[in-house]
N, C-alpha and C positions, 0 to 999 in steps of 0.2 A: 391460470394464475395471473393476477393483475399486480403490477409493481406497487400499487398503494397498499397491498396486503403484506408487503415485506416490511419488517420492523428492523431498524438499525439502532443498536444500543451497545453500551459497554458490556463486554463478556462477563459472565459470572464465573465463579471459581470452578464450577463443574464443566465449563465449556472450553477451557484453554487447550486441552489435549485434542479434542475433536476438531477445533478450529485449526490446530496444527496439521491434523490428518488431511483436512480439506485443502489447506494451503499447499502442502507438499504435493498432493495429487494435481492441483492446478498448475503449479510451477513445473511439474514433470514434463509439460509440453516443450520446455526449453532443453530438456535432457539431450536430445540428438545434436544440439548445437554446441554442447560443452566438450572440452577436451577430455580425453580418456581419464577416468578416475575422479573427475570433479563433481559428479552428481552427488555422491555421499556427503561431500563437504557442503554443497549448496543445500541439500535437504536438512542437514544439521543446522545451518544458519537460519533457514526458514523456521524450523522448530524453535530456535532460540528467540526469533522475532515474535513468534506467537505465544511465547511462554508467559506465565503469570508475572514473573519477576523482571521482565524486560522493561526498558524505559518507556514511559508514556502510557497510553490507553489502547487496549485492543478492542476495536469495535467489531461486532458480528452482525451479519444480516440473517434474520430468522424468519421463517415462514412455517406456521403451524408446528413450532418446536424444532424444526430442522434447520441446522446451520447451513446456509447457502454460500457463505463467504466471510472473509474477515479482512481487516486492515489495521496496521499499527500506526497510531497518531502520536507524535511527540511535539509538545508545545514549545513556544519560545522560552529561553532561559535554560536550555538543556546543557549549556556549557560548551557548545560548539560541536560541529560535526565536520568530517573531512570535506564535505561538499557545501554545507549550509552554515551561515553565520548564526550566532546565538539569538539574533533577533527574528530568525525565521522559525516557523513551525515546519515539520516535515512528516511525510507519509512514507511508510515502507510496506512492502509485501501486500499489495492489493491482490486478493486471491478470491476467485469465484469457482465454485464447483462446475465442472464441465457440463453437467446436466442443466445448469441455469445460465450458461453463457449467453450473452446477447438478450437477456431479459431485464436489463436495467439494474442488476445487482451491483456491478462495479461502479456505476454512476452514483447510486445511493450511498455506497460506502465512501466514495471519494467526496461527495457533497457533505457528508457528516464531518469529515476532516476539515473541509473548507469552513464550515459553520463553526467548528471548534476553534480554528485558527482566528477567525474574526472575533469570537467571544474572548479569546486569550489576548487580543490586541497585537497579534503578530504583524511584523512588517510585511511578511509574505508567507506563503506555504509552498514548499518545494517537494518534489518527488524525483526519483530516478527510475528509468525504465530501460530494459534491454532494447537496443536499436532494432533487433529482429521482431520485437513484439508490436507489430503494426496496429493490431486492433486496439491495444491499450494506448498507443501514441495518438491514434485518431480520436479516441474518447477524450483523452486529456486536452487535446487541441480544441475540441468542441466545447469543453467546459471552461476554456479560457486560459489554460496553461500555455506558456510560451517557453521556447528554449532559453535556458538560464546559463548553462555552461557545460563543458564536457565533464563527464564523470569518469572515474577510474573504471577499468574493466573489472567485472566481478565474476569470479569463477571461470575466467578465461573468455568471456564474451563482452563486447562493447556495450556501454550504457551511456545515456544522455540524461542530464538533469533538466527539469522543467520547473517553472514557478509561476504562481499568480501573485503579483505584487498588490498589496492593499494600500501601501503608502511608501514614500521614499524614506531611506534610512535617515535617522536624525543625527 
């Protein structure tokens, strides 16, 4: 498989449930780090983030009809977020099937969100990631994300917020 064969595009109606399955499986790697009983709550949150009626656009990475991963992009003007101001776009739940980890899928999904944020004329694009998710933090650093601020703990584990600023706030 070559990464140029992977297509990243908005999910269609038939793909939301499958994208949720892939995302829950991808995030299950964090399950051993969660306090007792928090995994079902996290899995439900991931399903909500990948659902059709969630805020923003769900992008999917597809190869020969197979969903390899997904990401939720929310553009600026979202009304505010606990971490990001209204002028920021933000990314949630970058998820890649374990079978395609380290094949460039996460990079392509994240780049699609950066491109969308630029097109939407966002001040910046932010994301938050579990401190324990070293592979993701390394990828985001290589893509130009810099630490933005502390984020609240989610599901009992620490997170940090990162951002790429395109322009200073007006």
